[in-house]
CHARMM-style PDB file with segment names, atoms N, HN, CA, C and O in Angstrom:
ATOM      1  N   MET     1     168.196 126.025  94.209  1.00  0.00      PROA
ATOM      2  CA  MET     1     169.264 125.085  94.454  1.00  0.00      PROA
ATOM      3  C   MET     1     169.858 124.659  93.117  1.00  0.00      PROA
ATOM      4  O   MET     1     169.134 124.389  92.159  1.00  0.00      PROA
ATOM      5  N   ARG     2     171.187 124.602  93.067  1.00  0.00      PROA
ATOM      6  HN  ARG     2     171.775 124.821  93.845  1.00  0.00      PROA
ATOM      7  CA  ARG     2     171.867 124.214  91.833  1.00  0.00      PROA
ATOM      8  C   ARG     2     171.868 122.699  91.647  1.00  0.00      PROA
ATOM      9  O   ARG     2     171.876 121.937  92.614  1.00  0.00      PROA
ATOM     10  N   ALA     3     171.861 122.290  90.399  1.00  0.00      PROA
ATOM     11  HN  ALA     3     171.856 122.909  89.614  1.00  0.00      PROA
ATOM     12  CA  ALA     3     171.978 120.865  90.097  1.00  0.00      PROA
ATOM     13  C   ALA     3     173.402 120.401  90.413  1.00  0.00      PROA
ATOM     14  O   ALA     3     174.349 121.174  90.270  1.00  0.00      PROA
ATOM     15  N   PRO     4     173.559 119.152  90.841  1.00  0.00      PROA
ATOM     16  CA  PRO     4     174.902 118.641  91.116  1.00  0.00      PROA
ATOM     17  C   PRO     4     175.782 118.717  89.867  1.00  0.00      PROA
ATOM     18  O   PRO     4     175.327 118.463  88.751  1.00  0.00      PROA
ATOM     19  N   SER     5     177.013 119.062  90.074  1.00  0.00      PROA
ATOM     20  HN  SER     5     177.382 119.268  90.981  1.00  0.00      PROA
ATOM     21  CA  SER     5     177.953 119.189  88.962  1.00  0.00      PROA
ATOM     22  C   SER     5     178.495 117.827  88.540  1.00  0.00      PROA
ATOM     23  O   SER     5     178.333 116.832  89.246  1.00  0.00      PROA
ATOM     24  N   ARG     6     179.136 117.803  87.382  1.00  0.00      PROA
ATOM     25  HN  ARG     6     179.268 118.612  86.809  1.00  0.00      PROA
ATOM     26  CA  ARG     6     179.804 116.578  86.929  1.00  0.00      PROA
ATOM     27  C   ARG     6     180.901 116.206  87.921  1.00  0.00      PROA
ATOM     28  O   ARG     6     181.154 115.026  88.163  1.00  0.00      PROA
ATOM     29  N   ASN     7     181.558 117.229  88.500  1.00  0.00      PROA
ATOM     30  HN  ASN     7     181.352 118.188  88.304  1.00  0.00      PROA
ATOM     31  CA  ASN     7     182.590 116.962  89.503  1.00  0.00      PROA
ATOM     32  C   ASN     7     182.002 116.163  90.656  1.00  0.00      PROA
ATOM     33  O   ASN     7     182.584 115.177  91.109  1.00  0.00      PROA
ATOM     34  N   TRP     8     180.818 116.613  91.132  1.00  0.00      PROA
ATOM     35  HN  TRP     8     180.345 117.414  90.764  1.00  0.00      PROA
ATOM     36  CA  TRP     8     180.172 115.941  92.253  1.00  0.00      PROA
ATOM     37  C   TRP     8     179.823 114.498  91.901  1.00  0.00      PROA
ATOM     38  O   TRP     8     180.071 113.589  92.693  1.00  0.00      PROA
ATOM     39  N   HSD     9     179.257 114.286  90.733  1.00  0.00      PROA
ATOM     40  HN  HSD     9     179.056 115.025  90.089  1.00  0.00      PROA
ATOM     41  CA  HSD     9     178.880 112.925  90.330  1.00  0.00      PROA
ATOM     42  C   HSD     9     180.097 112.017  90.253  1.00  0.00      PROA
ATOM     43  O   HSD     9     180.045 110.876  90.714  1.00  0.00      PROA
ATOM     44  N   GLN    10     181.178 112.497  89.686  1.00  0.00      PROA
ATOM     45  HN  GLN    10     181.220 113.424  89.312  1.00  0.00      PROA
ATOM     46  CA  GLN    10     182.389 111.683  89.581  1.00  0.00      PROA
ATOM     47  C   GLN    10     182.989 111.451  90.966  1.00  0.00      PROA
ATOM     48  O   GLN    10     183.413 110.339  91.280  1.00  0.00      PROA
ATOM     49  N   ALA    11     183.025 112.485  91.786  1.00  0.00      PROA
ATOM     50  HN  ALA    11     182.680 113.388  91.531  1.00  0.00      PROA
ATOM     51  CA  ALA    11     183.589 112.351  93.133  1.00  0.00      PROA
ATOM     52  C   ALA    11     182.781 111.361  93.970  1.00  0.00      PROA
ATOM     53  O   ALA    11     183.343 110.663  94.814  1.00  0.00      PROA
ATOM     54  N   GLN    12     181.473 111.295  93.745  1.00  0.00      PROA
ATOM     55  HN  GLN    12     181.017 111.862  93.059  1.00  0.00      PROA
ATOM     56  CA  GLN    12     180.607 110.384  94.499  1.00  0.00      PROA
ATOM     57  C   GLN    12     181.021 108.927  94.343  1.00  0.00      PROA
ATOM     58  O   GLN    12     180.709 108.102  95.202  1.00  0.00      PROA
ATOM     59  N   THR    13     181.718 108.600  93.262  1.00  0.00      PROA
ATOM     60  HN  THR    13     181.971 109.270  92.564  1.00  0.00      PROA
ATOM     61  CA  THR    13     182.172 107.219  93.087  1.00  0.00      PROA
ATOM     62  C   THR    13     183.184 106.826  94.156  1.00  0.00      PROA
ATOM     63  O   THR    13     183.467 105.643  94.343  1.00  0.00      PROA
ATOM     64  N   LEU    14     183.731 107.824  94.860  1.00  0.00      PROA
ATOM     65  HN  LEU    14     183.501 108.786  94.708  1.00  0.00      PROA
ATOM     66  CA  LEU    14     184.686 107.573  95.942  1.00  0.00      PROA
ATOM     67  C   LEU    14     184.024 107.575  97.310  1.00  0.00      PROA
ATOM     68  O   LEU    14     184.689 107.384  98.328  1.00  0.00      PROA
ATOM     69  N   GLY    15     182.716 107.789  97.334  1.00  0.00      PROA
ATOM     70  HN  GLY    15     182.175 107.944  96.507  1.00  0.00      PROA
ATOM     71  CA  GLY    15     181.983 107.844  98.589  1.00  0.00      PROA
ATOM     72  C   GLY    15     181.655 109.272  98.977  1.00  0.00      PROA
ATOM     73  O   GLY    15     182.290 110.222  98.519  1.00  0.00      PROA
ATOM     74  N   ASP    16     180.655 109.405  99.827  1.00  0.00      PROA
ATOM     75  HN  ASP    16     180.139 108.633 100.200  1.00  0.00      PROA
ATOM     76  CA  ASP    16     180.139 110.720 100.190  1.00  0.00      PROA
ATOM     77  C   ASP    16     181.176 111.591 100.899  1.00  0.00      PROA
ATOM     78  O   ASP    16     181.319 112.770 100.572  1.00  0.00      PROA
ATOM     79  N   ARG    17     181.897 111.024 101.864  1.00  0.00      PROA
ATOM     80  HN  ARG    17     181.781 110.067 102.129  1.00  0.00      PROA
ATOM     81  CA  ARG    17     182.879 111.825 102.612  1.00  0.00      PROA
ATOM     82  C   ARG    17     183.987 112.339 101.708  1.00  0.00      PROA
ATOM     83  O   ARG    17     184.356 113.511 101.770  1.00  0.00      PROA
ATOM     84  N   ALA    18     184.510 111.465 100.877  1.00  0.00      PROA
ATOM     85  HN  ALA    18     184.210 110.512 100.827  1.00  0.00      PROA
ATOM     86  CA  ALA    18     185.579 111.876  99.964  1.00  0.00      PROA
ATOM     87  C   ALA    18     185.058 112.898  98.957  1.00  0.00      PROA
ATOM     88  O   ALA    18     185.753 113.860  98.630  1.00  0.00      PROA
ATOM     89  N   ALA    19     183.842 112.692  98.467  1.00  0.00      PROA
ATOM     90  HN  ALA    19     183.277 111.911  98.733  1.00  0.00      PROA
ATOM     91  CA  ALA    19     183.263 113.628  97.501  1.00  0.00      PROA
ATOM     92  C   ALA    19     183.126 115.015  98.112  1.00  0.00      PROA
ATOM     93  O   ALA    19     183.475 116.013  97.481  1.00  0.00      PROA
ATOM     94  N   ARG    20     182.623 115.080  99.328  1.00  0.00      PROA
ATOM     95  HN  ARG    20     182.340 114.269  99.841  1.00  0.00      PROA
ATOM     96  CA  ARG    20     182.487 116.376  99.997  1.00  0.00      PROA
ATOM     97  C   ARG    20     183.840 117.059 100.172  1.00  0.00      PROA
ATOM     98  O   ARG    20     183.971 118.265  99.962  1.00  0.00      PROA
ATOM     99  N   TYR    21     184.823 116.290 100.550  1.00  0.00      PROA
ATOM    100  HN  TYR    21     184.717 115.310 100.720  1.00  0.00      PROA
ATOM    101  CA  TYR    21     186.173 116.830 100.728  1.00  0.00      PROA
ATOM    102  C   TYR    21     186.707 117.401  99.412  1.00  0.00      PROA
ATOM    103  O   TYR    21     187.190 118.532  99.367  1.00  0.00      PROA
ATOM    104  N   LEU    22     186.615 116.612  98.355  1.00  0.00      PROA
ATOM    105  HN  LEU    22     186.223 115.693  98.392  1.00  0.00      PROA
ATOM    106  CA  LEU    22     187.156 117.037  97.059  1.00  0.00      PROA
ATOM    107  C   LEU    22     186.444 118.278  96.529  1.00  0.00      PROA
ATOM    108  O   LEU    22     187.093 119.201  96.036  1.00  0.00      PROA
ATOM    109  N   ILE    23     185.126 118.308  96.627  1.00  0.00      PROA
ATOM    110  HN  ILE    23     184.599 117.559  97.028  1.00  0.00      PROA
ATOM    111  CA  ILE    23     184.365 119.456  96.140  1.00  0.00      PROA
ATOM    112  C   ILE    23     184.655 120.690  97.000  1.00  0.00      PROA
ATOM    113  O   ILE    23     184.833 121.785  96.467  1.00  0.00      PROA
ATOM    114  N   ALA    24     184.702 120.520  98.310  1.00  0.00      PROA
ATOM    115  HN  ALA    24     184.558 119.631  98.742  1.00  0.00      PROA
ATOM    116  CA  ALA    24     184.972 121.658  99.208  1.00  0.00      PROA
ATOM    117  C   ALA    24     186.343 122.269  98.957  1.00  0.00      PROA
ATOM    118  O   ALA    24     186.548 123.463  99.176  1.00  0.00      PROA
ATOM    119  N   HSD    25     187.283 121.443  98.496  1.00  0.00      PROA
ATOM    120  HN  HSD    25     187.116 120.474  98.318  1.00  0.00      PROA
ATOM    121  CA  HSD    25     188.636 121.934  98.241  1.00  0.00      PROA
ATOM    122  C   HSD    25     188.871 122.314  96.782  1.00  0.00      PROA
ATOM    123  O   HSD    25     189.996 122.623  96.389  1.00  0.00      PROA
ATOM    124  N   GLY    26     187.815 122.291  95.986  1.00  0.00      PROA
ATOM    125  HN  GLY    26     186.901 122.041  96.305  1.00  0.00      PROA
ATOM    126  CA  GLY    26     187.904 122.804  94.620  1.00  0.00      PROA
ATOM    127  C   GLY    26     188.624 121.922  93.618  1.00  0.00      PROA
ATOM    128  O   GLY    26     189.178 122.421  92.638  1.00  0.00      PROA
ATOM    129  N   TYR    27     188.624 120.615  93.851  1.00  0.00      PROA
ATOM    130  HN  TYR    27     188.174 120.209  94.647  1.00  0.00      PROA
ATOM    131  CA  TYR    27     189.269 119.714  92.894  1.00  0.00      PROA
ATOM    132  C   TYR    27     188.547 119.760  91.557  1.00  0.00      PROA
ATOM    133  O   TYR    27     187.317 119.785  91.512  1.00  0.00      PROA
ATOM    134  N   THR    28     189.293 119.771  90.488  1.00  0.00      PROA
ATOM    135  HN  THR    28     190.292 119.751  90.525  1.00  0.00      PROA
ATOM    136  CA  THR    28     188.735 119.814  89.137  1.00  0.00      PROA
ATOM    137  C   THR    28     188.326 118.411  88.693  1.00  0.00      PROA
ATOM    138  O   THR    28     188.730 117.417  89.296  1.00  0.00      PROA
ATOM    139  N   LEU    29     187.528 118.342  87.644  1.00  0.00      PROA
ATOM    140  HN  LEU    29     187.200 119.150  87.154  1.00  0.00      PROA
ATOM    141  CA  LEU    29     187.109 117.042  87.116  1.00  0.00      PROA
ATOM    142  C   LEU    29     188.312 116.195  86.681  1.00  0.00      PROA
ATOM    143  O   LEU    29     188.345 115.004  86.991  1.00  0.00      PROA
ATOM    144  N   PRO    30     189.305 116.765  85.971  1.00  0.00      PROA
ATOM    145  CA  PRO    30     190.467 115.939  85.627  1.00  0.00      PROA
ATOM    146  C   PRO    30     191.211 115.409  86.866  1.00  0.00      PROA
ATOM    147  O   PRO    30     191.697 114.278  86.858  1.00  0.00      PROA
ATOM    148  N   ALA    31     191.297 116.215  87.914  1.00  0.00      PROA
ATOM    149  HN  ALA    31     190.902 117.134  87.920  1.00  0.00      PROA
ATOM    150  CA  ALA    31     191.957 115.761  89.140  1.00  0.00      PROA
ATOM    151  C   ALA    31     191.155 114.635  89.792  1.00  0.00      PROA
ATOM    152  O   ALA    31     191.727 113.645  90.249  1.00  0.00      PROA
ATOM    153  N   ILE    32     189.840 114.787  89.834  1.00  0.00      PROA
ATOM    154  HN  ILE    32     189.375 115.591  89.463  1.00  0.00      PROA
ATOM    155  CA  ILE    32     188.984 113.744  90.405  1.00  0.00      PROA
ATOM    156  C   ILE    32     189.092 112.468  89.572  1.00  0.00      PROA
ATOM    157  O   ILE    32     189.155 111.371  90.127  1.00  0.00      PROA
ATOM    158  N   ASP    33     189.114 112.602  88.261  1.00  0.00      PROA
ATOM    159  HN  ASP    33     189.062 113.493  87.811  1.00  0.00      PROA
ATOM    160  CA  ASP    33     189.273 111.432  87.391  1.00  0.00      PROA
ATOM    161  C   ASP    33     190.569 110.694  87.700  1.00  0.00      PROA
ATOM    162  O   ASP    33     190.592 109.464  87.741  1.00  0.00      PROA
ATOM    163  N   THR    34     191.641 111.439  87.915  1.00  0.00      PROA
ATOM    164  HN  THR    34     191.622 112.438  87.881  1.00  0.00      PROA
ATOM    165  CA  THR    34     192.941 110.834  88.244  1.00  0.00      PROA
ATOM    166  C   THR    34     192.859 110.086  89.562  1.00  0.00      PROA
ATOM    167  O   THR    34     193.370 108.972  89.678  1.00  0.00      PROA
ATOM    168  N   ILE    35     192.226 110.683  90.549  1.00  0.00      PROA
ATOM    169  HN  ILE    35     191.812 111.588  90.456  1.00  0.00      PROA
ATOM    170  CA  ILE    35     192.081 110.037  91.859  1.00  0.00      PROA
ATOM    171  C   ILE    35     191.266 108.754  91.733  1.00  0.00      PROA
ATOM    172  O   ILE    35     191.629 107.731  92.314  1.00  0.00      PROA
ATOM    173  N   VAL    36     190.173 108.801  90.983  1.00  0.00      PROA
ATOM    174  HN  VAL    36     189.878 109.632  90.512  1.00  0.00      PROA
ATOM    175  CA  VAL    36     189.334 107.610  90.780  1.00  0.00      PROA
ATOM    176  C   VAL    36     190.142 106.518  90.086  1.00  0.00      PROA
ATOM    177  O   VAL    36     190.079 105.352  90.475  1.00  0.00      PROA
ATOM    178  N   GLN    37     190.891 106.891  89.071  1.00  0.00      PROA
ATOM    179  HN  GLN    37     190.942 107.839  88.755  1.00  0.00      PROA
ATOM    180  CA  GLN    37     191.700 105.909  88.331  1.00  0.00      PROA
ATOM    181  C   GLN    37     192.745 105.270  89.245  1.00  0.00      PROA
ATOM    182  O   GLN    37     192.913 104.050  89.237  1.00  0.00      PROA
ATOM    183  N   ILE    38     193.436 106.076  90.023  1.00  0.00      PROA
ATOM    184  HN  ILE    38     193.299 107.067  90.029  1.00  0.00      PROA
ATOM    185  CA  ILE    38     194.464 105.542  90.921  1.00  0.00      PROA
ATOM    186  C   ILE    38     193.827 104.664  91.990  1.00  0.00      PROA
ATOM    187  O   ILE    38     194.367 103.612  92.331  1.00  0.00      PROA
ATOM    188  N   ARG    39     192.681 105.088  92.524  1.00  0.00      PROA
ATOM    189  HN  ARG    39     192.242 105.942  92.247  1.00  0.00      PROA
ATOM    190  CA  ARG    39     192.005 104.287  93.546  1.00  0.00      PROA
ATOM    191  C   ARG    39     191.658 102.900  93.018  1.00  0.00      PROA
ATOM    192  O   ARG    39     191.728 101.916  93.753  1.00  0.00      PROA
ATOM    193  N   GLY    40     191.291 102.826  91.764  1.00  0.00      PROA
ATOM    194  HN  GLY    40     191.234 103.625  91.167  1.00  0.00      PROA
ATOM    195  CA  GLY    40     190.963 101.536  91.179  1.00  0.00      PROA
ATOM    196  C   GLY    40     192.165 100.655  90.881  1.00  0.00      PROA
ATOM    197  O   GLY    40     192.018  99.460  90.625  1.00  0.00      PROA
ATOM    198  N   ALA    41     193.352 101.245  90.913  1.00  0.00      PROA
ATOM    199  HN  ALA    41     193.471 102.216  91.120  1.00  0.00      PROA
ATOM    200  CA  ALA    41     194.556 100.507  90.519  1.00  0.00      PROA
ATOM    201  C   ALA    41     195.432 100.069  91.689  1.00  0.00      PROA
ATOM    202  O   ALA    41     196.377  99.304  91.496  1.00  0.00      PROA
ATOM    203  N   VAL    42     195.134 100.540  92.900  1.00  0.00      PROA
ATOM    204  HN  VAL    42     194.366 101.161  93.058  1.00  0.00      PROA
ATOM    205  CA  VAL    42     195.998 100.229  94.042  1.00  0.00      PROA
ATOM    206  C   VAL    42     195.202  99.555  95.152  1.00  0.00      PROA
ATOM    207  O   VAL    42     193.971  99.571  95.152  1.00  0.00      PROA
ATOM    208  N   THR    43     195.933  98.959  96.106  1.00  0.00      PROA
ATOM    209  HN  THR    43     196.933  98.947  96.106  1.00  0.00      PROA
ATOM    210  CA  THR    43     195.265  98.247  97.190  1.00  0.00      PROA
ATOM    211  C   THR    43     195.711  98.701  98.577  1.00  0.00      PROA
ATOM    212  O   THR    43     195.286  98.132  99.583  1.00  0.00      PROA
ATOM    213  N   SER    44     196.563  99.722  98.636  1.00  0.00      PROA
ATOM    214  HN  SER    44     196.908 100.184  97.819  1.00  0.00      PROA
ATOM    215  CA  SER    44     197.032 100.169  99.945  1.00  0.00      PROA
ATOM    216  C   SER    44     197.110 101.687 100.012  1.00  0.00      PROA
ATOM    217  O   SER    44     197.216 102.368  98.992  1.00  0.00      PROA
ATOM    218  N   ALA    45     197.055 102.197 101.234  1.00  0.00      PROA
ATOM    219  HN  ALA    45     196.968 101.643 102.062  1.00  0.00      PROA
ATOM    220  CA  ALA    45     197.165 103.636 101.453  1.00  0.00      PROA
ATOM    221  C   ALA    45     198.511 104.158 100.968  1.00  0.00      PROA
ATOM    222  O   ALA    45     198.590 105.238 100.382  1.00  0.00      PROA
ATOM    223  N   GLY    46     199.559 103.397 101.212  1.00  0.00      PROA
ATOM    224  HN  GLY    46     199.495 102.520 101.688  1.00  0.00      PROA
ATOM    225  CA  GLY    46     200.892 103.819 100.789  1.00  0.00      PROA
ATOM    226  C   GLY    46     201.000 103.965  99.284  1.00  0.00      PROA
ATOM    227  O   GLY    46     201.526 104.961  98.787  1.00  0.00      PROA
ATOM    228  N   ASP    47     200.502 102.972  98.555  1.00  0.00      PROA
ATOM    229  HN  ASP    47     200.075 102.163  98.959  1.00  0.00      PROA
ATOM    230  CA  ASP    47     200.548 103.044  97.089  1.00  0.00      PROA
ATOM    231  C   ASP    47     199.685 104.188  96.567  1.00  0.00      PROA
ATOM    232  O   ASP    47     200.077 104.910  95.651  1.00  0.00      PROA
ATOM    233  N   PHE    48     198.510 104.341  97.160  1.00  0.00      PROA
ATOM    234  HN  PHE    48     198.191 103.754  97.904  1.00  0.00      PROA
ATOM    235  CA  PHE    48     197.595 105.413  96.758  1.00  0.00      PROA
ATOM    236  C   PHE    48     198.262 106.773  96.952  1.00  0.00      PROA
ATOM    237  O   PHE    48     198.283 107.598  96.039  1.00  0.00      PROA
ATOM    238  N   SER    49     198.801 106.998  98.136  1.00  0.00      PROA
ATOM    239  HN  SER    49     198.784 106.329  98.878  1.00  0.00      PROA
ATOM    240  CA  SER    49     199.445 108.274  98.442  1.00  0.00      PROA
ATOM    241  C   SER    49     200.648 108.519  97.552  1.00  0.00      PROA
ATOM    242  O   SER    49     200.855 109.632  97.068  1.00  0.00      PROA
ATOM    243  N   HSD    50     201.440 107.481  97.336  1.00  0.00      PROA
ATOM    244  HN  HSD    50     201.272 106.577  97.729  1.00  0.00      PROA
ATOM    245  CA  HSD    50     202.627 107.631  96.486  1.00  0.00      PROA
ATOM    246  C   HSD    50     202.230 107.992  95.056  1.00  0.00      PROA
ATOM    247  O   HSD    50     202.816 108.897  94.462  1.00  0.00      PROA
ATOM    248  N   CYS    51     201.253 107.300  94.507  1.00  0.00      PROA
ATOM    249  HN  CYS    51     200.777 106.564  94.990  1.00  0.00      PROA
ATOM    250  CA  CYS    51     200.820 107.597  93.131  1.00  0.00      PROA
ATOM    251  C   CYS    51     200.292 109.029  93.021  1.00  0.00      PROA
ATOM    252  O   CYS    51     200.610 109.740  92.068  1.00  0.00      PROA
ATOM    253  N   LEU    52     199.488 109.448  93.998  1.00  0.00      PROA
ATOM    254  HN  LEU    52     199.231 108.870  94.773  1.00  0.00      PROA
ATOM    255  CA  LEU    52     198.966 110.810  93.951  1.00  0.00      PROA
ATOM    256  C   LEU    52     200.065 111.844  94.146  1.00  0.00      PROA
ATOM    257  O   LEU    52     199.976 112.950  93.611  1.00  0.00      PROA
ATOM    258  N   SER    53     201.103 111.495  94.908  1.00  0.00      PROA
ATOM    259  HN  SER    53     201.175 110.597  95.342  1.00  0.00      PROA
ATOM    260  CA  SER    53     202.214 112.445  95.102  1.00  0.00      PROA
ATOM    261  C   SER    53     202.941 112.714  93.783  1.00  0.00      PROA
ATOM    262  O   SER    53     203.552 113.767  93.606  1.00  0.00      PROA
ATOM    263  N   GLN    54     202.869 111.766  92.874  1.00  0.00      PROA
ATOM    264  HN  GLN    54     202.372 110.911  93.018  1.00  0.00      PROA
ATOM    265  CA  GLN    54     203.464 111.957  91.553  1.00  0.00      PROA
ATOM    266  C   GLN    54     202.700 113.004  90.739  1.00  0.00      PROA
ATOM    267  O   GLN    54     203.185 113.486  89.716  1.00  0.00      PROA
ATOM    268  N   HSD    55     201.509 113.343  91.208  1.00  0.00      PROA
ATOM    269  HN  HSD    55     201.115 112.952  92.040  1.00  0.00      PROA
ATOM    270  CA  HSD    55     200.677 114.371  90.570  1.00  0.00      PROA
ATOM    271  C   HSD    55     200.634 115.651  91.401  1.00  0.00      PROA
ATOM    272  O   HSD    55     199.840 116.550  91.125  1.00  0.00      PROA
ATOM    273  N   GLY    56     201.490 115.730  92.419  1.00  0.00      PROA
ATOM    274  HN  GLY    56     202.135 115.000  92.643  1.00  0.00      PROA
ATOM    275  CA  GLY    56     201.616 116.953  93.197  1.00  0.00      PROA
ATOM    276  C   GLY    56     200.879 116.998  94.525  1.00  0.00      PROA
ATOM    277  O   GLY    56     200.924 118.018  95.213  1.00  0.00      PROA
ATOM    278  N   LEU    57     200.205 115.923  94.903  1.00  0.00      PROA
ATOM    279  HN  LEU    57     200.168 115.094  94.344  1.00  0.00      PROA
ATOM    280  CA  LEU    57     199.466 115.905  96.161  1.00  0.00      PROA
ATOM    281  C   LEU    57     200.411 115.505  97.301  1.00  0.00      PROA
ATOM    282  O   LEU    57     201.222 114.592  97.146  1.00  0.00      PROA
ATOM    283  N   ALA    58     200.306 116.178  98.422  1.00  0.00      PROA
ATOM    284  HN  ALA    58     199.648 116.920  98.548  1.00  0.00      PROA
ATOM    285  CA  ALA    58     201.120 115.838  99.585  1.00  0.00      PROA
ATOM    286  C   ALA    58     200.793 114.415 100.048  1.00  0.00      PROA
ATOM    287  O   ALA    58     199.636 113.995 100.013  1.00  0.00      PROA
ATOM    288  N   LEU    59     201.817 113.679 100.481  1.00  0.00      PROA
ATOM    289  HN  LEU    59     202.757 114.020 100.509  1.00  0.00      PROA
ATOM    290  CA  LEU    59     201.613 112.308 100.933  1.00  0.00      PROA
ATOM    291  C   LEU    59     200.581 112.228 102.056  1.00  0.00      PROA
ATOM    292  O   LEU    59     199.739 111.330 102.063  1.00  0.00      PROA
ATOM    293  N   THR    60     200.644 113.156 102.995  1.00  0.00      PROA
ATOM    294  HN  THR    60     201.328 113.885 102.989  1.00  0.00      PROA
ATOM    295  CA  THR    60     199.695 113.108 104.111  1.00  0.00      PROA
ATOM    296  C   THR    60     198.263 113.357 103.648  1.00  0.00      PROA
ATOM    297  O   THR    60     197.324 112.785 104.202  1.00  0.00      PROA
ATOM    298  N   GLU    61     198.090 114.203 102.642  1.00  0.00      PROA
ATOM    299  HN  GLU    61     198.852 114.668 102.192  1.00  0.00      PROA
ATOM    300  CA  GLU    61     196.746 114.439 102.112  1.00  0.00      PROA
ATOM    301  C   GLU    61     196.239 113.200 101.384  1.00  0.00      PROA
ATOM    302  O   GLU    61     195.059 112.860 101.469  1.00  0.00      PROA
ATOM    303  N   GLY    62     197.124 112.539 100.677  1.00  0.00      PROA
ATOM    304  HN  GLY    62     198.083 112.815 100.608  1.00  0.00      PROA
ATOM    305  CA  GLY    62     196.750 111.295 100.005  1.00  0.00      PROA
ATOM    306  C   GLY    62     196.319 110.227 100.998  1.00  0.00      PROA
ATOM    307  O   GLY    62     195.351 109.502 100.768  1.00  0.00      PROA
ATOM    308  N   THR    63     197.045 110.140 102.098  1.00  0.00      PROA
ATOM    309  HN  THR    63     197.831 110.729 102.285  1.00  0.00      PROA
ATOM    310  CA  THR    63     196.692 109.176 103.139  1.00  0.00      PROA
ATOM    311  C   THR    63     195.339 109.518 103.755  1.00  0.00      PROA
ATOM    312  O   THR    63     194.515 108.634 103.986  1.00  0.00      PROA
ATOM    313  N   TYR    64     195.115 110.796 104.019  1.00  0.00      PROA
ATOM    314  HN  TYR    64     195.785 111.514 103.831  1.00  0.00      PROA
ATOM    315  CA  TYR    64     193.829 111.235 104.571  1.00  0.00      PROA
ATOM    316  C   TYR    64     192.691 110.928 103.599  1.00  0.00      PROA
ATOM    317  O   TYR    64     191.637 110.442 104.007  1.00  0.00      PROA
ATOM    318  N   LEU    65     192.902 111.209 102.326  1.00  0.00      PROA
ATOM    319  HN  LEU    65     193.758 111.604 101.994  1.00  0.00      PROA
ATOM    320  CA  LEU    65     191.881 110.929 101.318  1.00  0.00      PROA
ATOM    321  C   LEU    65     191.593 109.431 101.249  1.00  0.00      PROA
ATOM    322  O   LEU    65     190.436 109.030 101.122  1.00  0.00      PROA
ATOM    323  N   TRP    66     192.622 108.610 101.332  1.00  0.00      PROA
ATOM    324  HN  TRP    66     193.561 108.936 101.436  1.00  0.00      PROA
ATOM    325  CA  TRP    66     192.445 107.151 101.360  1.00  0.00      PROA
ATOM    326  C   TRP    66     191.524 106.758 102.513  1.00  0.00      PROA
ATOM    327  O   TRP    66     190.621 105.937 102.349  1.00  0.00      PROA
ATOM    328  N   GLU    67     191.765 107.354 103.680  1.00  0.00      PROA
ATOM    329  HN  GLU    67     192.499 108.021 103.813  1.00  0.00      PROA
ATOM    330  CA  GLU    67     190.933 107.039 104.849  1.00  0.00      PROA
ATOM    331  C   GLU    67     189.481 107.467 104.622  1.00  0.00      PROA
ATOM    332  O   GLU    67     188.555 106.746 104.993  1.00  0.00      PROA
ATOM    333  N   LEU    68     189.286 108.624 104.021  1.00  0.00      PROA
ATOM    334  HN  LEU    68     190.038 109.210 103.719  1.00  0.00      PROA
ATOM    335  CA  LEU    68     187.912 109.073 103.723  1.00  0.00      PROA
ATOM    336  C   LEU    68     187.220 108.111 102.769  1.00  0.00      PROA
ATOM    337  O   LEU    68     186.043 107.797 102.945  1.00  0.00      PROA
ATOM    338  N   ILE    69     187.934 107.651 101.776  1.00  0.00      PROA
ATOM    339  HN  ILE    69     188.891 107.906 101.634  1.00  0.00      PROA
ATOM    340  CA  ILE    69     187.359 106.748 100.779  1.00  0.00      PROA
ATOM    341  C   ILE    69     187.003 105.391 101.413  1.00  0.00      PROA
ATOM    342  O   ILE    69     186.011 104.765 101.041  1.00  0.00      PROA
ATOM    343  N   ASN    70     187.811 104.959 102.355  1.00  0.00      PROA
ATOM    344  HN  ASN    70     188.617 105.468 102.657  1.00  0.00      PROA
ATOM    345  CA  ASN    70     187.655 103.617 102.897  1.00  0.00      PROA
ATOM    346  C   ASN    70     186.934 103.526 104.232  1.00  0.00      PROA
ATOM    347  O   ASN    70     186.912 102.463 104.852  1.00  0.00      PROA
ATOM    348  N   ILE    71     186.342 104.631 104.680  1.00  0.00      PROA
ATOM    349  HN  ILE    71     186.360 105.495 104.176  1.00  0.00      PROA
ATOM    350  CA  ILE    71     185.514 104.584 105.884  1.00  0.00      PROA
ATOM    351  C   ILE    71     184.279 103.737 105.574  1.00  0.00      PROA
ATOM    352  O   ILE    71     183.601 103.941 104.567  1.00  0.00      PROA
ATOM    353  N   THR    72     184.010 102.802 106.447  1.00  0.00      PROA
ATOM    354  HN  THR    72     184.560 102.636 107.265  1.00  0.00      PROA
ATOM    355  CA  THR    72     182.835 101.941 106.215  1.00  0.00      PROA
ATOM    356  C   THR    72     181.728 102.228 107.194  1.00  0.00      PROA
ATOM    357  OT1 THR    72     180.674 101.594 107.138  1.00  0.00      PROA
TER     358      THR     72
END
């Protein structure tokens, strides 16, 4: 079994569901860092999705990722 990657450790800061999604879709460490930074700076799904769309992510994917991060 392989040791968890730095990508996995960083993605885990967004929660298990979001981390699995990001790793399964091949997000790079810089992309994950950007998502973590934006998540810490916004308070709504709309703002989160809009900020990520400025980095090339589809609005609907940003909204879905927000939901994964905020599942309690």
